[in-house]
C-alpha positions in Angstrom: 30.9 21.4 -92.1 28.0 22.1 -89.6 26.1 24.6 -91.7 25.8 22.1 -94.5 24.6 19.1 -92.3 22.2 21.2 -90.4 20.8 22.4 -93.8 20.2 18.7 -94.6 18.0 18.4 -91.5 16.4 21.4 -92.4 15.2 19.9 -95.9 13.8 16.8 -94.0 11.7 19.0 -91.6 8.1 18.1 -91.5 6.9 21.6 -91.6 4.1 20.6 -89.1 2.6 23.0 -86.8 2.3 22.4 -83.2 0.7 24.3 -80.4 3.9 25.1 -78.4 1.9 26.8 -75.7 -0.3 23.7 -75.0 2.9 21.6 -74.8 4.4 24.1 -72.2 1.0 24.3 -70.2 1.0 20.4 -70.2 4.6 20.3 -69.2 3.9 22.3 -66.3 1.1 20.2 -65.3 3.3 17.1 -65.2 5.6 18.8 -62.7 2.6 19.6 -60.7 1.7 15.9 -60.8 5.2 15.2 -59.5 4.6 17.2 -56.4 5.5 16.0 -53.1 4.1 17.4 -49.6 1.2 19.5 -48.9 -0.5 20.7 -52.1 -1.8 24.1 -52.2 -5.3 25.1 -52.4 -5.1 25.8 -56.3 -3.6 22.5 -57.0 -4.6 21.3 -60.6 -4.2 17.8 -60.5 -7.5 16.5 -59.2 -6.1 12.7 -58.7 -3.2 13.9 -56.5 -3.4 14.8 -52.6 -1.1 15.6 -49.8 1.7 12.9 -49.5 4.8 12.3 -47.7 4.1 14.5 -44.9 6.3 12.8 -42.4 9.6 13.1 -44.5 12.2 14.4 -42.1 15.7 14.5 -41.6 18.0 12.8 -38.9 17.2 15.5 -36.4 13.6 15.9 -37.3 14.2 18.6 -40.0 11.2 19.2 -42.1 12.1 17.7 -45.6 8.6 17.8 -47.1 8.1 19.1 -50.5 10.1 18.8 -53.7 9.2 16.6 -56.8 9.0 13.0 -57.0 11.7 11.6 -59.4 9.9 9.7 -62.0 7.2 6.9 -62.0 8.3 6.1 -58.3 8.2 8.4 -55.2 11.8 8.9 -54.1 13.1 12.5 -54.1 16.6 12.3 -55.6 18.5 15.6 -55.1 20.9 15.5 -57.9 18.3 14.9 -60.8 15.8 17.2 -59.1 18.2 20.0 -59.1 19.6 19.5 -62.5 15.8 19.5 -63.8 15.1 22.8 -61.8 18.4 24.5 -63.4 17.3 23.6 -66.9 13.8 25.2 -66.2 14.8 28.2 -64.7 17.7 28.6 -67.6 14.5 28.3 -70.1 12.4 30.8 -68.1 15.5 33.2 -68.1 16.1 33.0 -71.9 12.7 32.5 -73.0 10.5 34.6 -70.7 8.9 36.3 -73.7 7.4 32.8 -74.6 6.2 32.0 -71.3 4.4 35.3 -71.0 2.9 35.1 -74.5 1.6 31.6 -73.4 0.1 32.8 -70.3 2.4 30.4 -68.3 5.0 32.7 -66.6 3.3 32.6 -63.3 2.6 28.8 -63.2 6.5 28.4 -64.4 7.6 30.5 -61.4 5.5 28.6 -59.0 7.0 25.2 -60.3 10.5 26.4 -59.8 9.7 27.8 -56.3 8.3 24.3 -55.6 11.5 22.8 -56.0 13.8 25.6 -54.6 11.7 25.7 -51.2 12.6 22.2 -50.9 16.3 22.7 -51.6 16.3 25.4 -48.9 14.8 22.9 -46.4 17.3 20.4 -47.3 20.3 22.8 -46.6 20.0 22.6 -43.0 23.3 24.1 -42.2 26.4 25.8 -44.2 28.0 22.3 -44.9 25.1 20.0 -44.6 22.5 19.1 -47.4 20.1 16.4 -47.6 20.3 14.7 -50.9 17.7 11.8 -50.9 14.4 11.1 -49.2 13.0 7.5 -49.7 14.9 4.1 -50.0 14.8 3.3 -53.6 14.5 -0.6 -53.3 11.7 -0.1 -50.7 10.0 2.4 -52.9 10.0 0.3 -56.0 8.6 -2.5 -54.2 5.4 -0.7 -54.0 2.8 0.1 -56.6 0.1 2.6 -55.5 -0.5 6.1 -54.6 1.8 8.5 -53.0 -0.9 9.4 -50.7 -1.1 5.9 -49.3 2.7 5.2 -48.6 3.5 3.5 -45.5 7.1 2.5 -45.8 9.9 4.2 -44.0 11.5 7.1 -46.1 15.0 7.7 -44.6 16.7 10.7 -45.7 20.6 10.9 -46.4 22.8 14.0 -46.4 26.2 15.0 -47.4 28.4 16.6 -44.8 32.3 17.7 -44.6 33.1 14.0 -43.6 30.8 12.7 -46.4 31.1 15.5 -49.1 29.4 15.5 -52.6 30.5 18.4 -54.7 28.3 17.2 -57.6 25.1 17.3 -55.9 26.1 20.5 -53.8 27.2 22.2 -56.8 24.3 21.5 -58.7 21.9 22.4 -56.1 23.9 25.8 -55.9 23.3 26.1 -59.7 19.7 25.5 -59.4 19.3 28.2 -56.6 21.4 30.7 -58.4 19.6 30.2 -61.6 16.4 30.6 -59.6 17.6 33.8 -58.0 17.9 35.5 -61.3 14.3 34.1 -62.3 13.0 35.6 -59.1 15.0 39.0 -59.0 12.3 41.2 -60.3 9.3 39.1 -59.2 10.3 38.6 -55.4 13.6 40.3 -54.7 13.7 39.1 -51.1 13.2 35.4 -52.2 15.7 35.9 -54.8 18.3 37.1 -52.2 17.5 34.1 -50.0 18.2 31.9 -53.0 21.4 33.4 -53.8 22.6 33.2 -50.1 22.1 29.5 -50.1 23.6 29.1 -53.4 26.9 30.9 -52.4 27.1 28.9 -49.3 26.4 25.5 -51.0 29.1 26.6 -53.7 31.6 27.2 -51.0 30.7 23.6 -49.5 31.2 21.8 -53.0 34.3 23.7 -53.7 36.0 23.2 -50.3 35.0 19.8 -49.7 35.6 17.6 -52.8 34.2 14.2 -53.6 31.4 12.3 -55.8 28.3 11.9 -53.6 28.1 8.4 -54.5 31.5 7.8 -53.2 30.4 9.1 -49.9 26.9 7.7 -49.8 25.8 4.3 -50.7 22.0 4.9 -50.9 21.8 6.8 -54.3 24.6 4.9 -56.1 22.2 2.2 -57.7 19.9 4.9 -59.2 22.0 8.1 -59.8 25.8 7.3 -59.7 27.8 10.3 -60.1 30.9 10.2 -62.8 32.4 13.3 -61.9 32.1 16.7 -60.0 34.3 19.3 -61.9 31.5 20.1 -64.3 29.2 20.9 -61.6 31.9 23.3 -60.0 32.2 25.0 -63.4 28.3 25.1 -63.8 27.6 26.5 -60.5 30.5 29.1 -60.6 29.2 30.3 -63.9 25.7 30.6 -62.6 27.0 32.6 -59.6 28.8 34.8 -61.9 25.7 35.4 -63.9 23.7 36.0 -60.7 26.4 38.3 -58.9 28.9 39.4 -61.7 31.7 38.6 -59.1 34.7 38.0 -61.0 36.0 35.3 -58.6 33.4 33.1 -59.6 34.2 33.3 -63.2 37.7 32.5 -62.2 36.6 29.5 -60.6 34.4 28.3 -63.5 37.3 28.7 -65.9 39.7 26.7 -63.6 37.6 23.8 -63.6 36.3 24.0 -67.2 36.6 21.3 -69.7 36.9 22.1 -73.5 36.0 18.4 -74.5 33.1 17.3 -76.4 30.3 16.0 -73.9 28.5 12.8 -74.7 25.1 14.5 -73.9 23.8 17.3 -71.5 22.3 15.3 -68.7 21.7 15.1 -64.9 25.0 14.0 -64.5 27.2 15.8 -67.1 26.7 19.6 -67.2 29.7 20.3 -69.6 27.6 21.3 -72.6 25.6 23.6 -70.7 28.5 25.2 -68.9 30.2 25.8 -72.5 27.0 27.6 -73.6 26.6 29.6 -70.4 30.4 30.8 -70.4 29.9 31.8 -74.1 27.0 33.8 -73.1 28.8 35.5 -70.1 32.0 36.0 -71.8 31.6 36.0 -75.8 34.6 33.9 -75.9 35.5 32.2 -79.1 36.7 29.2 -77.2 33.4 28.6 -75.7 31.6 29.2 -78.8 33.7 26.6 -80.7 33.1 24.2 -77.8 29.2 24.5 -78.3 29.6 24.0 -82.1 31.6 20.8 -81.8 28.9 19.8 -79.3 26.3 20.3 -81.9 28.3 18.7 -84.7 28.6 15.5 -82.5 24.9 15.1 -82.7 24.7 15.4 -86.6 24.1 12.5 -89.0 27.1 10.4 -89.4 28.2 11.3 -85.8 25.3 9.9 -84.0 22.7 7.2 -84.8 19.6 8.6 -86.3 16.3 6.7 -86.5 14.6 6.1 -89.9 12.2 9.0 -88.8 14.9 11.4 -87.7 15.4 11.3 -83.9 19.1 11.8 -83.0 19.2 8.8 -80.8 22.2 8.6 -78.2 21.1 5.7 -75.8 18.6 3.1 -75.0 17.3 4.3 -71.6 15.2 7.5 -72.2 16.6 8.5 -75.4 14.2 11.4 -75.9 15.7 13.2 -72.9 19.2 13.4 -74.3 17.7 14.7 -77.6 15.6 17.1 -75.9 18.3 18.6 -73.8 20.5 19.0 -77.0 17.5 20.7 -78.7 17.6 23.2 -75.9 21.2 23.9 -76.4 20.5 24.3 -80.1 17.6 26.6 -79.4 20.0 28.8 -77.3 22.6 28.6 -80.2 20.0 29.7 -82.5 19.0 32.5 -80.3 22.5 33.6 -79.9 23.3 33.5 -83.5 25.8 30.9 -82.9 24.6 29.6 -86.1 21.1 30.0 -87.4 20.8 26.6 -88.7 20.6 25.2 -85.3 17.1 26.2 -85.2 16.3 23.4 -87.8 17.8 20.9 -85.5 15.6 21.9 -82.5 12.4 22.0 -84.7 13.3 18.5 -86.1 13.8 16.9 -82.8 10.9 18.5 -80.7 8.6 17.9 -83.5 9.7 14.1 -83.5 8.6 14.2 -79.8 5.3 15.9 -80.6 4.2 13.6 -83.2 6.1 14.1 -86.8 6.9 10.4 -86.6 3.3 9.3 -86.7 2.8 9.3 -83.0 3.3 11.5 -80.0 5.6 10.8 -77.2 4.1 13.3 -74.8 1.1 12.1 -72.6 -2.0 13.9 -73.3 -0.9 15.5 -76.5 -1.2 15.1 -80.2 -1.8 12.2 -82.2 -1.6 8.7 -80.5 0.0 9.7 -77.6 1.3 7.3 -74.7 -1.7 5.8 -72.8 0.2 3.6 -70.3 3.3 5.3 -68.8 5.2 3.7 -66.1 4.0 6.1 -63.5 2.2 4.9 -60.4 -0.3 7.6 -59.3 -1.6 8.2 -62.9 -2.1 4.4 -63.0 -4.6 4.3 -60.2 -8.4 4.5 -60.4 -10.4 7.2 -58.5 -10.4 6.9 -55.1 -11.6 5.0 -52.7 -10.8 2.0 -55.1 -7.6 0.4 -54.4 -4.5 0.7 -56.4 -1.7 -2.1 -56.3 0.3 -4.4 -58.7 -2.7 -5.2 -60.2 -2.8 -1.8 -61.8 0.8 -2.1 -62.8 -0.2 -5.4 -64.7 -3.3 -4.3 -66.4 -3.2 -3.8 -69.9 -5.7 -0.8 -69.8 -4.8 2.7 -70.0 -4.0 4.6 -67.2 -7.1 6.0 -65.4 -5.5 9.3 -65.1 -4.0 11.3 -67.9 -0.4 12.5 -66.9 -0.6 15.5 -69.2 2.6 16.8 -70.6 4.9 13.8 -69.5 7.5 12.9 -72.1 8.3 9.1 -72.0 11.6 7.6 -72.4 11.2 7.0 -76.1 11.8 4.6 -78.9 14.7 2.3 -79.9 17.1 3.1 -82.8 14.6 1.8 -85.5 11.6 4.0 -84.1 10.0 0.9 -82.4 8.2 1.6 -79.3 5.5 -0.2 -77.4 3.1 1.5 -75.1 3.7 -0.9 -71.9 3.5 0.2 -68.4 6.2 -2.4 -67.3 8.6 -1.1 -69.8 10.6 1.5 -67.6 13.2 1.8 -70.2 11.0 3.2 -72.8 7.9 4.3 -71.3 8.8 5.8 -67.8 8.6 9.5 -67.2 10.9 11.7 -65.3 11.6 15.3 -64.3 14.7 15.3 -65.9 13.0 14.0 -69.1 10.8 17.0 -69.3 13.0 19.9 -68.0 15.3 20.4 -71.1 12.3 19.4 -73.2 10.1 22.0 -71.9 12.7 24.6 -72.1 13.5 23.8 -75.7 9.8 24.0 -76.7 9.8 27.7 -74.9 12.6 28.2 -77.3 10.8 27.3 -80.4 7.9 29.2 -79.3 10.1 32.3 -78.8 12.1 31.9 -82.1 8.7 31.7 -84.0 7.2 34.8 -82.4 
């Protein structure tokens, strides 16, 4: 059934050509715009400066760095780690595309920005800081991150307040990054792998959802399970080390069910694909095919212009993540028609529907993303809720940012106040960038 359905999608493909290298370039710039901490001398985002330099743990540990989550300035560990893992996976699989685009070193720099932060957060074997900043206090502020004055408390998981999900995902990110840096910086790669192993043991031996242990993240990134992260992290550690015990642990917590989506919370679709790559087992291959089938017409809502639409809040991220899985499915010859799906979905985001959903790219891109720092005028002009309420375009162009996206009828309003459809986030761009890299490499 799947090949026939995918051929149907191929027939309605726009055939438009897009500059995938420019998209990758701009997406990396978006992650640079999300940087927290002391920025490097070669900072390429001229409206951004050093920020949150007093981010500290309960015992005065240095927690500067990392990425701001979305249009706000909280550092949420679970979606940040999930984003880093998908970015690293895309670099591993589609390295040739990054090199052809001249973006390989920039991509490695961006992974390192996140992983340096995760190392800081892993303050002892069984302690990991998983959030910096209070979501409610942060969201009451509209302005530049460089000018924040509110308290930014940090919370951590421990043996008495465990979080297998966030510890597992951070382990996965570090293990994947260790592969990325294996040839580029072997010493750093080994450091990443050491932290990944220790964090996996913490996640495996002290089991709980982090939002059952901690109250702070629950209103923003509530976890609905941790078995998927245990599978995911163990699979990445097996890929990084070749140690059989990790594969055994991955299979022991593996779910063969069909996931709703690949997301910051649910890693099952990624784990199914990764385990197929690692083992060649038809059981995992069949699971990947079932997942892709669940995204086909008749199984999921499609907008009139062809977006596979899963949910109201940030629908493009789910389609982009599925497109990344489809790019891998094509790359590994699980089914050749999956290339048609990734092309159609990514092209929709780039403008085949008549407008681009990527800031600074293509035809009629978003002008007013829900994003604090890019909504602010040049300094020394002030920035406040007046900018939030302004109908003018953001004074700064947040290049490469993928916005949340349209409703199921392709309706989209470019309003700063619409955080459902017009906010940006690291997890929106991670799978998207990796899918675009896949398209670039598959067309080389």
